[in-house]
N, C-alpha and C positions, 0 to 999 in steps of 0.2 A: 270373506265371511265375517259377519258379526253375530253376536248372540244377545239374547235378553235373559236376564236372571229373574226367576220367579221365587219369591219368598212365600212359603206355605206354612203358616203357623197354625197347626191343628190342635187336637185335644190331647193326643198322646205323644206327638213329636213335632219338631220344627225342622223344615227342610229348606234348602236353597238348591234350585235346579237351573242349570244353564241350557237353554234350548237354542237350536239353530232354526232357520226359517221353515224347515220341513217338519219341525216338531221332534226331531231327534234330540236325545239327551246327550249333551257333550260332557257334562260332569254334574255330580250332585253330592251334597253333604246333608247328613241327617243327625239330629241329636234327640235323644229321648226327653220328653217333657213330663215331669212328675205331676200327678194329681194327688191332692191331699183330701182326705175325708175325715175331718175332725169329729163329725157326728154321722149317724147312719144315712141321713138324707142330705148331707152337705158335701159339695164338691168344689174345690177351689185350687188355684195355682198361686205360686209366689210371683208377683209381678216382675221382680228382678229376673227370675228364670226365663220368662217370656222374652225379655230383651236380650239377656246374655246369650241364650241359645241361638237366637236369631243372628246376633252380631257375629258369633263364632262361626256359624254356618256360612254367612255371607263373606266374611273375611277369608275363610279357608277356600271357598270356591273361587274367589277372585285371585287367590295365589296360584290356583291350578289352571285357570283359563288363560290361554295365551293370545287369543284373538280379541279384537275390540269389543267392549261391552256397550251396547246401544242404549239400554235403559233397564230399569228395575220395575217389575210388577209385584204386587202384594195381594195375597189372599189369606183368609184367616177364619178361625172359628168365630161365629158371628155374635151371639147374644151375650157372651162373657163380658162382665162389667167391671171396670176399674175406676178408681178415683185417685187423683194425685194433686199435689200442690203445684200451682202454676209457676211460681217463682223459683222453686227448687227442683221440681220433678220428683219429689219424694212421694212414693205411693202411700195412700191412706187406707190401709186395710188390704185384704186379699183381692185377687182377681176371681170374682165369683163366677164359676163355670155355668155354661148353658145347661148342663146336666143337674145343677143344684136345685134342690126343692125347699130351701130354707124359707122362702117367702110365700109358701103355699097358703099359710094362714092369713098373711097380709093381703093376698089377692081377694080373699073372701070379704074383706072390708070394702072393696069396690064393686061388690056383686051387682048393685043397682045400676052401675055404669057400663055393664058388659056390652049391651047393644050399641051404646054410643061409641065405645072404644072400638068395637068391630067395624062399625060404619066408617070411622075416620081412618083407622090404621090398617084394616084388613086382617088384623090379628085377633086371636082370642085372649082373654084375660087369663094369663098362666104365668107361673114363676119361670118358665122357659125364657121369657123376654127380659130386657135389661132394666126397665123402669123401676120395678119393685126392688131390684138389686141395688140400684142407685139409692133408693129410699132407705133400704136396710143400712147402707153405709151412713147415711145422714142420721138415722136413728141410733146408731151403735157407736160410731167413731167420734170421740169427744172433740177433736180439733175442727171438725168440718163446719160447724155452725159459725164459728168466728171467721174461718177462711172464706166461707160463702159471703159473709157480710163485707169482707175486704175485697171481694171479687178476685180471690187468689186461689181458685180451685178449678179443676178440670174433671168433668165426667165424660167417660168415653168407653168405647169397645176396643178390642185388641188392635184393630187397624189404627185407631187414633193414637194409642199408646206407643205402637211401634213407629209410626210416622213421626211422632214427637221426638223420639230418640234418634231415629235415622237422620233427621234434619237438625239435630242439636237444639230442639225447641222452637225452630222457626215455623214449623207447620203444625197447627192444631186443627185438624180437619178429619172428615170421614167421607166416604162415598155414599151415594143415595141408597145402594143396596144394603149396606150395613146400618145406615140410619133408619131404614124402614123396619128394622127388627127391634127397635127400642121401646115401642109403645108410645113414643113421644112425637112421631112424625105423622102428619096428615098426608097419606099417599096420593091424594087428589091434588094437593097443592105442591107437594115435594118439599115442604118446610116444616119446622117445628110448630106444633099446635099449642098456642098459648094456654088454652083451656086444659089440655092434658098435662102440660108441664106444671101448671099450677096445682092440678089434682095430686100429682106425685111429689110436689115440693122441689122441683128442679128448675132453677133459674136458667133462662135461655142463654144468658151471657156466659154460662159455665159449660155450654155444650159446644162440640166442634162444628166448624163451618161445613155445611153439606156441599159436596162437589160432584161433578160428573164422575162416572167410573173411569173413563179415559180422560185424563186431565193433567195439569202440571202441579205435582205435589211437592216440588222442591227437589233438593239434591242430597245424595249421600256422599260425603267426602271420604274417599277411600285412598289407599296407597297409590292407586292408579289415577287419582284425580277425581273430580266431581262427576257423579253419575246420576242422571235425572231419574226421578220416580214418576212414571207416567200412567200407571194403571193400578186401581184398587177395586177389589170385588170381594164380597162375602164368599166363602168357599163353595157353597152350593150354586150360587149364581155364576161363579167362575166355571164350574163344571158344566152348567147348562150352556154357557157361551162357547166353551170349548167344543161341545158336541154339535150345537145347533146354530151357532151364530145368533142371528135374530129371527130365525125361522119359528113359526108357531106350528102347533099340531103334532109335535114330537115329544114323547115322555122320556125323561132321563131318570135313572136311579143311581145313587151313590151308596156303595156298600162299605161304610166306614164304621166308626164308633157307633153312630146311629145309622138310620136309613132315611134317605131324603129323596122323595119322588117329586119331580118338578116339571112344569111345561110352560113355555113362553106363550102368553095369550095376546101379545101385540100391544097396541095402544089403549086397549080397553081393560080396565080392572074387572074381573069376574068375581062376584061375591058368592061364597059357598058356605053353608052352615058349619061344616066340620073340617074344611080345608082352609089354608091360609092364603090370603090375597097379599102379594108382596111385590116388590120391584125386582124385575129381572136384570135390568141394566139401564144406566143413564148415559146417553151419548149426545153431545152438542146441545144440551138443554132439553132433549126429548127423552121420554121414559118408555120403556117396555115393561109390562106387568107380567106376573107369573102366578100360577096356582101351585101350591106346595102342600104335600103331606109329610109331616115330620114324625119319625119314629125314634124314640130316645135310646133304645137298646137294640142295636143291630149286631154287628160282628163283635161288639163288646161282650155279648153273651158268651161267645166262645173263649174270649180272653179270660172271663171270670171262671169258666169251667176249667181252664188250663191253670191260671195263676192262683186263684183263690181256693178252688176245690181240688186241684191236683189230679183231675181225671186223665189228662194227657200232658205230653211235654211239648207238643208242636201242633200247628194247624193241620199239617199233613197227616199226623197221627189221628187227629180228630176225624178227618175225612175218611181215612181208611177204616176206622172203627164204625162210622155211620154207614158206610157202604157194605160192611160185613154182615149186616142183618137185613132181612127183606122188608121190614117195617119197623115202626117205633114200639111195638109190643104193648100198645095202649097208652103210652106215655105222651103227655102234652105239657109243654113248658109255656107258661105265661111270663114273658121276660121283662117284667116291670121293675128292673133294677134301679131305674131313675124315674119312677112314675110311668104313666102311660100317656103318650102323645096321641096323634091322630089314629083312628077316628074317635077315641074315647075321651081324651083330655081329662085325665084323672091324676092330678099331681100327688095325691096321697097313696096311690096304688103301690103295692109291693109284689115281688115276684112269687111264682108258685110253680111247683112241679106236681102234676096230677097223674093218677093212673098207675102208681107204683104198686107192684105185687112181688111175690116171691120169684116170679119168672123174670123180673126186670134185670137187665144187664147194663153195664156201663155203655155198651154200644147203643142200646135203645135210647138212653138219655142224650147221647151225642147226636143221634139221628133226629130226635125230637127238637134239638137245638137248631140244627140246620133248617128243619121244616118250619120252626117258629119264625126264623128270619124271612123265609120265602112267603109264608102265610101272612105276615104283617104287611109285606109289600102288596100282596093281593088285596088286602082290606083297603089299602090306599087307592089302588087302581080302580077298585069298585066305585069309589067316590068320584074319580075322574070320569069314569064311564057314565055316571049319573049326570055329569055336566055336558058330556059330548060323547058320541059314538065313533068319532073319527080316529081314535087311537088304534094303530095296528102294530106299532113298533115301540120297543123300549130300549134305549141306549144305556149301557151300564159302564161304571167305572168304580174305582176304589179297590182296596186290598182284597175284599171278598170276591170281586168279579173275576179274579184269575182262576177261581175254582170251577172247572168245567162241570163237575157233577152238580154243584149248587146252581149253576146257570141253567143247566138242562132241567133241573127240578123246578126252578123259577119259571121257565118257559112253559112247562107242563101245567103248573098251578095257575098261572096268570093268563095263559092262552094268548100270548103275544109273542111275536118274533123278537128275540133278544139279540142285540148287536153289541159286540164288544170291540171297540176300536183298538188298533195296535198300541196306542199310548193310553194306558189307564190312569196316568197322572193328570187327570182332567182338571182338577182344581188349579194346579200350578200352570198347566198349559193354557188354561183360560185367562189367568192373570197375565201371562206373557203375551198372549194375543191381544189382550186389552191394552197393554202398554204399547204394543206395536201399532195399534189402531190410532193412537194419538198423533203419531208422526207418519202414518201410512207406510210404515217400514216394511210390512209384509202384506202387500196388496192381494196376493194370490197364494193361499196356503194349500199345499197338495192334500188331496183327499184319498187316503189309503183304504183299501177294502177291509171291512171288519170281519171278525169271526162271528158266525151266525149260529144261533141255537133255535131250531124250529120246534114249536109246541107239538107234543104228541098227545096221547090220551090223558085227559084230565083226571087226577086222583080224587074222585068225588067222595070216596070214603074218608080220606084224610081231611077234606074240607068240612064234612059233617062232624067229624071228631073235634076239629078246632072250634067250630061254632058252638057245639054242645059244651065244650070245656069252658068257653067264655061265659055261657049262660050260667053254668054252675059257679064259676068264679065270681060273677057279679052278684049272685044270690048270697054268697058268703061274705061279701064286703060290708 
């Protein structure tokens, strides 16, 4: 038996997971990843933390795994932007998180170019994506202008930063899925767009080489010798690949910090006004595209209620409280803790709890939080249904998907069959499968039966309450 180790560098933690060919987890290591919020709408990481936590997880898991390690796959939070000096590897400023809103005003400067940007990149002009974060570094960090002139600078996302360190600076690269999230790549050509790079002031020579998702990314030199790195995918594309391979017509949703609904659309990019057109995977020089709806605050809402508001001490306590009341007592939560993503795309939006009365209990607020998660997914699925009526199933993963009550609520609201695979570590499993694909190491992966949640009666009153709350919310903005 051999294993593949997947590195999964997310928003709140970094993990390394050793998988065997059946998808069974042989061993895993996890380290918390701190987010810093120096201002209300700013979210960032220390770049050193991203690498040190990854290295620690990787070295610890290699010390525990006794069977041969075939390869490493890497998956990561996607749009988070870093800048570092090429000659020294010294980071220049923070790793600006995908959740960060600091460039919202900057985006307005490019308002006249929105349609052109959407046509080329498939993305909306929003601080979610990397390009304006790169420009923020250029405008804010004093050393960058001189280093750009000297061609001694690297602009990259988390995958590029980690690959740089894993290979001791030998590999400065990104895969096509991560590259497609920067606002700098023309998804029709698969390469950096000179016009867009000039618009945001980012020289193409300072950007990582774009490679296939399954490719030769160099080696990590460990105590057990050199281990090849053969797969790199953005986290949501990795989850999509884990669930669906390259099949089209199936929706997946990840219940993590945010909520990410995605479907592979094959070789044709489908443009949608409020959904993102992005790259699903790149294999052997060919590209599959995807439609995606990104919600910025998903399970992070429950974390906020637990850690910042102190309403509960654990996710299980939150679920028990939500289930203890028959309804939300008229409470609706608009969970715009990091602005609003699809379908609203309002970077300046802030959160709101509506319908509070003397009758309101803690349990009503917690129930409304779970409902807000499921209702946001429903809003995205409605956009997918506008593009096609073929959807009948949604495959789920991520930490929130283990909650049976939430999954049944989701099935009822969205009126789709919900499938939860036995392995919910879909982002890591997708990266491992991608690495295996490069060498055809696992040609036939077993397909284990999922847990099913069949839709029952749709809660139409809850849907009306949600829609009415958003109308009132938008009037007050």
